[in-house]
N, C-alpha and C positions, 0 to 999 in steps of 0.2 A: 500417612501424610508426613507426619512427624521423622519417621524413617527417612523419607523421599529427602524433604528440606534439610535435613543435617548431611546427607550424601551430597545435595547440591551444593551446601554451603562449602563443604570440603573441596569439591568440584571447581567452584570458583574462586577458591583461594590460591588454586594452582596457578604457576605463572603462565601469562597469556601475552603470545604476539600473532600480527597477522602473519601469514603463510603465503606470499606473492605467488607462489607455484598451484596453492589449492586456489586460490581466488582467481588466477587465468584458466584454470581447469573449469571452473564454474562459469565463468564468462564464455567460455569457447562452448560448452555444452550447451547453455541457455540461447546463446546467440545461434548457433547451428539448428535449434530444435523451433524457438520461437521469435526470434529477431527482435526486440523490443526497440532497437535501434532505429528500425523502420517499420514497425507495425503496431506499435503499443497504442497509438490513438488514430481514430479517422482524421484524416487532413485532406485538404485540396490535393495533394501529392498521390494519395494512394486511394483517392475515391472519387469516383463519378457522379454526376447527376444521373438518375434514374438505375443507378444501381443497386442490385439486391443485398441488401445486408442482411445475413444469419442472425438469429439469438443463440446468443452463449448456450443458453441451457435447453432450447427447444431444436429438433430436427425438422419439425415443421413450420414453424413460425418464421417470416421473414418482414422486413421494411424496406419499402423502395425508397432511395433517396431523394427528396424532391427539391429544387432550385434555391428554396427559401432558406431550407436548412443548410444547403451546400455552401452557399454564400456566407455562412456565419462560421464555418470550419476553419481551423487555422490553417495558412499557407503550408505550413512545414513546423516541425518539431522544435521547440524552441532551443533545444541544445544542439540540433543539427551540427554536424562537421566536427563536435569535439567531445571528448568524454569529460564525464563530471567528475570531480574530485571526489573527496571525504562527504560522504552522504549520512545524514542523520533519519533513519525511519522511525516514526513516532507512532505507536499504537494507543490505543485509548484504555488498556489495563489500569485498573485502581492502583496498582503498585505505583503508579507515577506520582500520585498525590502526595505531595508534600517531601517528594523525592529531591530537590535541590536538583533538578537537573537542567534547569532553562537556560543556564549561561553556557552550558557545555552543549547541549544541541544548539543552540544559537551560533555556536561557534563553527557549526559545519558549513562546508561551501552550498550543500542543498539540503533544505530541510523537507522533507516528505513527511505528512501527516494526514489521516483520514478520521472524518468524523461526519455525521450526518447533517447536510444542509437544512435549512429551514423552510418551510413550505410558503410561508408568508413573504411575498417580495420585498416590502420595507425591511424587515430585519435580516432577510439575505442581502440586499444591497449593503447595509452597514456592517453587517458581519464579515463579508468577503473583502471589504476595502479597507479593514487594518491588515492585509496580507499585500498590500501595494500591487506591483504588476505579477505576482505569485500566479501561476499556471493553475487553475482548478478543473478537477476531472469528475466525469459522472459516468456511471454504468449504464448508459440508456437503453444498451440492447442486451443486459444481461437477462433480464425478462420483459414480458412484456408491458409489465405494469410500470418498469421504471422508464419506457419511452416518452409517455406524454409529461412526467414530472420534470424529467429532465430536458426535454425541448423547451417546457415554460420557463426552467430556469433559464436557459439559454437566452431567450427571447426576452428576459427580463433585463439580464446582465448585459447583453452585447450592445445595446444602445447607450446605457449611461457608464458602463466600462468597457469602452471597446480596446482599451490599451491591455486589457487583462485577459489573457489566453482562456477560454473555455473551452475544454475538449470532452472529447465521449472516447471511453476506452473501446478498441475496436474487438468485437466478439471473437474474430478469428483468433487475434493474438492470445486471448482469455483460453480459448479451447484448447490449442495448443499448449499452453501453459499449464493447463489441468491434465492433459494427457501425459507431458512430461514427468508430473510427479506422481500420477496414478502408476506408471512403468515402474516408477521406484518405489512402490509399495506404500504411500499415502493414499489412504481410502477416506473420502468421505463426499458426501451430496456435492459440495461444492468447496472450493479453497476459499479463507477467508480473505477480505480484501487485503489486509494487512500482510499477509504472506504474500500476496500475488504482489505488493509492492516491494517486499522484499527481495523478490524473486527477479523484479525486474532492475532492483539498485545493484544486486549482484552482478548483471549483466551490464548495466550500464555506468556504474562509479569505481573508481579506483580502492574505496575503503568503505568498506558500510557498516554503521554503528546502529544498534537497533535498542529502542526504549520503549516501556509501556508494554510488552508483549509477556503478560502472565495469565493463564487460564484458570487458576485456582482461586478459593474462597479467602484462603490465608496467606498472608506474605514468608518471607524465610524465617522471621520469628515469630511466626506463629499468631500475627496478629491477623483479624479480620479485615478484607480488601475488599470491596465492590467490584464488581464486573468491568465496569470504566470508571474512569476518575471524576466523571462528571454526573455521573446519576448512581442509581443503585440497582440497575438492571441486571437481570441474572444470566448467565450464559444460556444460548439455544443448544439443547442437548443435541439436536438431530440435525441440525444442518451443516454445521463445522466440526472437524475434528481438531479441537484446538488444543487437548493435551499431545495429540499425535504431532501435531503440528509443533508444538512447542520442544517437543524431543528432537525433531530436525532440527529447529534452531540451535539446539545445544550439541548436536551434531556438528553442525558449520560452524559453530566457536569452536570448539575443540580441534577441529582440523587447521583454525586459522583464516577461514574464509570470511567471517565476520565476527564482530565483538559484540555480545549481548551483555545488555546492562541491566542488572536486576537489584543491584544495591545503591541505597543514596549517594547522591553526587556531592558536591561542595556546598558552600552555604547560602547562596541564592536560592530564591523560590522560582519553580515552575509557575 
């Protein structure tokens, strides 16, 4: 690990700039394969009542879209008709703790975060209200166990915060995205949520800046860091290929397709 962090520090000290050609190549490849522009979420435009929705991780299980849930789907995508500008994709890695990257992250045109939502309705409503009218997304059809929780959250939030778009990831989109990366050698049972959202941002955003993606137990200065900045949870060794995903992020950074932030930012606190 010490050798790796020494080499990584040298790598990060190299001059870095965005490569518009590489950005456009990645955008075209992802749009041709997966089309987040039109299929990232289930909406009234791409879904119908009684439509059979497959599960991302199952070839046998399906869900039939009923009128009640359909009525609460968004009409269309929040960004429909225009491309997003600079996007900050914020992971939950412990490397974010005390990084002082808050102001830099908030300066982006769009901030894409991921974290588990609370199960108890009152804390859930209180927690999401701080994000104003920001869109909320849940993987309702990733696993069968996700469906009831996601629908419950939708039913809690929709009546009290109708102005806040609450969306379900399309399992068809996530399946094609999984295939896209597997064809490029990334082997894992399932892509991490963070890596999925980075892939989406590469298609939808002009510039992508990535924060809080760090799969190791020590930082670049060999200081211990938790897996998440908000708890002491350790990584799941078998579900996600986090170090392998991290190597892909380094490759994308080196080509100028995105900017990977691993070192402290300026003086304000996250």
